[in-house]
C-alpha positions as CSV (number, residue, x, y, z in Angstrom):
1,M,11.0,-10.5,29.5
2,L,7.7,-8.7,29.2
3,A,6.1,-11.0,31.8
4,M,9.1,-10.3,34.1
5,N,8.7,-6.6,33.7
6,V,5.0,-6.7,34.4
7,A,5.6,-8.8,37.5
8,M,8.2,-6.4,38.8
9,K,5.9,-3.5,38.2
10,W,3.1,-5.2,40.2
11,M,5.6,-5.9,43.1
12,A,6.7,-2.3,42.9
13,G,3.1,-1.2,43.1
14,L,2.6,-3.3,46.3
15,C,5.6,-1.7,47.9
16,L,4.3,1.7,47.0
17,A,1.0,0.8,48.5
18,I,2.7,-0.2,51.8
19,V,4.8,3.0,51.8
20,A,1.7,5.0,51.2
21,L,-0.1,3.3,54.1
22,V,2.9,4.0,56.4
23,G,2.9,7.5,55.3
24,S,-0.8,7.8,56.1
25,F,-0.1,6.9,59.7
26,A,2.4,9.6,59.9
27,V,0.1,12.2,58.3
28,L,-2.7,11.2,60.6
29,G,-0.9,12.4,63.7
30,G,2.4,10.8,64.4
31,T,1.1,10.2,68.0
32,D,2.1,7.3,70.1
33,D,-1.3,5.7,69.4
34,A,-0.8,6.1,65.7
35,Q,2.7,4.6,65.8
36,A,1.5,1.7,67.9
37,A,-1.3,1.1,65.4
38,M,1.2,1.1,62.6
39,Q,3.4,-1.5,64.5
40,D,0.3,-3.7,65.1
41,W,-0.7,-3.6,61.4
42,L,2.8,-4.4,60.2
43,S,3.1,-7.3,62.7
44,T,-0.2,-8.9,61.8
45,E,0.7,-12.2,60.1
46,D,-2.7,-12.5,58.5
47,V,-2.5,-9.1,56.8
48,L,1.0,-9.8,55.5
49,A,-0.1,-13.3,54.3
50,D,-3.2,-11.8,52.6
51,S,-1.0,-9.1,50.9
52,T,1.5,-11.7,49.6
53,S,-1.4,-13.8,48.3
54,V,-3.0,-10.9,46.5
55,A,0.3,-9.9,45.0
56,S,1.0,-13.4,43.8
57,D,-2.5,-13.7,42.3
58,T,-2.2,-10.3,40.6
59,V,1.2,-11.2,39.1
60,D,-0.1,-14.5,37.8
61,S,-3.0,-12.7,36.2
62,A,-0.8,-10.1,34.6
63,I,1.5,-12.8,33.2
64,T,-1.5,-14.7,31.8
65,F,-2.8,-11.4,30.3
66,V,0.4,-10.4,28.5
67,A,1.0,-14.0,27.3
68,N,-2.2,-14.1,25.3
69,E,-2.5,-12.0,22.2
70,V,-5.4,-9.5,22.3
71,V,-6.9,-8.9,18.9
72,Q,-9.0,-5.7,18.6
73,P,-11.5,-6.1,15.8
74,A,-11.8,-3.4,13.2
75,P,-14.9,-1.3,13.4
76,A,-17.7,-2.1,11.0
77,H,-17.3,-0.3,7.7
78,D,-18.5,-0.4,4.1
79,P,-16.1,-2.6,2.2
80,D,-17.1,-0.9,-1.1
81,D,-16.4,2.6,0.1
82,P,-13.1,3.7,-1.6
83,F,-12.5,6.2,1.1
84,V,-12.6,3.8,4.0
85,I,-9.3,2.4,5.2
86,K,-9.3,-1.4,4.5
87,R,-5.6,-2.1,5.1
88,V,-2.5,-0.6,6.6
89,L,1.0,-1.8,5.7
90,P,2.4,-4.2,8.3
91,I,5.4,-2.1,9.5
92,D,7.3,-3.1,12.6
93,G,8.0,-0.1,14.9
94,P,8.1,3.6,14.0
95,I,9.3,4.6,10.6
96,R,12.8,6.1,10.7
97,Y,14.1,8.9,8.7
98,G,15.0,7.7,5.2
99,E,12.9,4.6,5.5
100,W,10.0,3.9,3.1
101,H,7.7,1.1,2.2
102,W,5.7,0.3,-0.9
103,D,3.4,-2.6,-1.7
104,D,0.7,-2.2,-4.3
105,E,0.6,-5.8,-5.5
106,G,-3.0,-7.0,-6.2
107,I,-4.6,-3.6,-5.3
108,A,-7.2,-2.6,-7.8
109,D,-7.4,0.8,-9.3
110,G,-9.4,3.3,-7.3
111,P,-9.2,6.8,-5.8
112,L,-5.8,7.9,-4.6
113,V,-5.5,9.7,-1.3
114,V,-2.3,10.8,0.3
115,T,-2.1,11.6,4.1
116,V,0.6,13.4,6.0
117,D,0.6,13.8,9.8
118,L,2.9,16.4,11.3
119,Q,3.1,14.7,14.7
120,A,3.9,11.3,13.3
121,R,6.0,12.8,10.6
122,V,4.7,10.1,8.2
123,I,3.3,10.3,4.7
124,S,0.9,7.5,3.6
125,V,-0.5,6.6,0.2
126,F,-3.9,4.9,-0.1
127,R,-5.4,3.5,-3.2
128,N,-9.0,2.5,-3.0
129,G,-8.7,2.5,0.8
130,Y,-5.6,0.2,0.9
131,E,-2.4,1.7,2.1
132,I,0.2,1.0,-0.5
133,G,3.0,3.3,0.6
134,A,4.4,4.9,3.7
135,A,7.6,6.9,4.5
136,A,9.1,9.2,7.0
137,A,8.6,12.8,5.8
138,L,10.8,15.9,6.1
139,L,8.6,18.8,7.2
140,G,8.7,22.5,7.9
141,T,9.9,24.5,10.9
142,P,8.0,26.9,13.2
143,D,9.3,29.7,10.9
144,H,8.3,27.9,7.8
145,P,5.5,25.5,8.8
146,T,3.9,22.8,6.7
147,P,0.3,23.9,6.4
148,V,-2.6,21.8,7.7
149,G,-5.6,21.1,5.4
150,T,-6.8,19.4,2.3
151,F,-4.9,20.1,-0.8
152,P,-5.6,18.9,-4.4
153,I,-2.5,18.3,-6.5
154,L,-2.2,21.4,-8.7
155,T,0.7,20.4,-11.0
156,K,3.2,17.6,-11.6
157,E,6.7,18.7,-12.4
158,R,9.3,15.9,-12.9
159,H,12.4,18.1,-12.9
160,N,11.3,21.1,-10.8
161,I,13.8,23.4,-9.1
162,S,13.0,26.0,-6.5
163,E,13.4,29.5,-7.7
164,K,12.4,30.7,-4.2
165,Y,15.2,28.8,-2.4
166,G,18.3,29.1,-4.5
167,N,17.4,26.8,-7.4
168,A,17.3,23.8,-5.0
169,P,16.4,20.6,-6.9
170,M,12.9,19.4,-6.2
171,P,12.4,16.4,-8.5
172,W,9.1,14.6,-8.7
173,T,7.2,17.6,-7.5
174,L,3.5,17.4,-6.7
175,R,2.6,21.0,-6.1
176,L,0.0,21.6,-3.4
177,T,0.0,25.5,-3.2
178,W,1.0,28.3,-5.5
179,D,3.3,29.8,-2.9
180,G,5.7,26.8,-3.0
181,V,4.4,23.9,-0.8
182,A,4.8,20.5,-2.5
183,V,5.5,16.9,-2.0
184,H,8.9,16.2,-3.7
185,G,12.2,14.3,-3.7
186,G,15.7,15.6,-3.7
187,S,15.8,16.1,0.0
188,T,18.1,14.7,2.7
189,V,15.5,13.0,4.8
190,E,17.5,12.6,8.0
191,R,17.2,13.7,11.6
192,G,18.4,17.3,12.0
193,Y,17.1,18.4,8.6
194,A,13.9,20.3,7.8
195,S,12.1,21.9,4.9
196,H,10.7,25.3,4.2
197,G,7.2,23.9,4.5
198,C,7.3,21.2,1.8
199,I,6.9,17.4,2.4
200,G,10.3,16.0,1.5
201,V,10.4,12.2,0.9
202,P,13.1,9.7,-0.3
203,D,13.7,9.8,-4.1
204,E,12.5,6.2,-4.7
205,F,9.2,6.9,-2.8
206,A,8.8,10.2,-4.6
207,S,9.2,8.5,-8.0
208,K,6.6,5.9,-7.3
209,L,4.1,8.4,-6.0
210,F,4.7,10.7,-8.9
211,D,4.0,7.9,-11.4
212,I,0.6,7.1,-10.0
213,A,-0.7,10.5,-8.8
214,D,-2.8,12.7,-11.0
215,V,-3.6,16.4,-10.9
216,G,-6.6,16.7,-8.6
217,D,-5.8,13.8,-6.3
218,V,-6.0,14.9,-2.7
219,V,-3.3,15.3,-0.1
220,I,-4.6,15.6,3.5
221,I,-2.2,17.2,6.0
222,T,-3.2,16.8,9.7
223,D,-1.5,17.5,13.0
224,G,-1.8,14.6,15.4
225,V,-4.8,12.9,13.8
226,M,-4.6,9.1,14.1
227,T,-6.9,6.5,12.5
228,G,-6.8,2.9,11.3
229,V,-8.8,0.2,9.5
230,G,-12.4,1.3,9.3
231,G,-11.4,5.0,9.5
232,S,-12.4,7.4,6.8
233,L,-10.2,9.1,4.2
234,A,-13.1,11.2,2.8
235,S,-12.2,14.9,2.4
236,E,-14.6,17.4,4.1
237,G,-13.2,20.1,1.8
């Protein structure tokens, strides 16, 4: 199906090229001479044969290209640096609201770093540079935005409630700011919902993160920053 789609796109491109050329004759004057030249070009068997050959070769090349897997090697990095990304979880497709993943089997103890990206709406947990957890995150609104920056975990509060927002339950709270921003469970992590600036995650994910996080561990919140294996988790703050 992919090869078919690519072939159709190449054929469409050829048609557009011909349309553009016909249009250029019209723009260049629309005179009898220009129209005659256009008719001569369109009736030239050699030109049409060459165009068909080029299109066929291009389609064949495109099919060959998409049929062969292209592996992009990870950039060179220090395998002993605990703040260099060494693995990301093999997740198919974008993470949907309510979805979470966790795999820490065989991962040695090491520094814990949590990342949140506002554009991707994803929270990731790294231990010693290996991604061990990822989930869709509930974030703030323009009126109550989730702040960007590097935040050490200030407190851990297993059965926290929000005095600021009507005693709403915020279990497994990892407090990031003293004015109420935290990573926590107890939220409906679905499309159409938002927080007042906190990072809301599914309860199961919140529980696992709460168990391994310590006060002082860092949560890095970005807005559209993407990286991968070989990238750095080191905090500049």
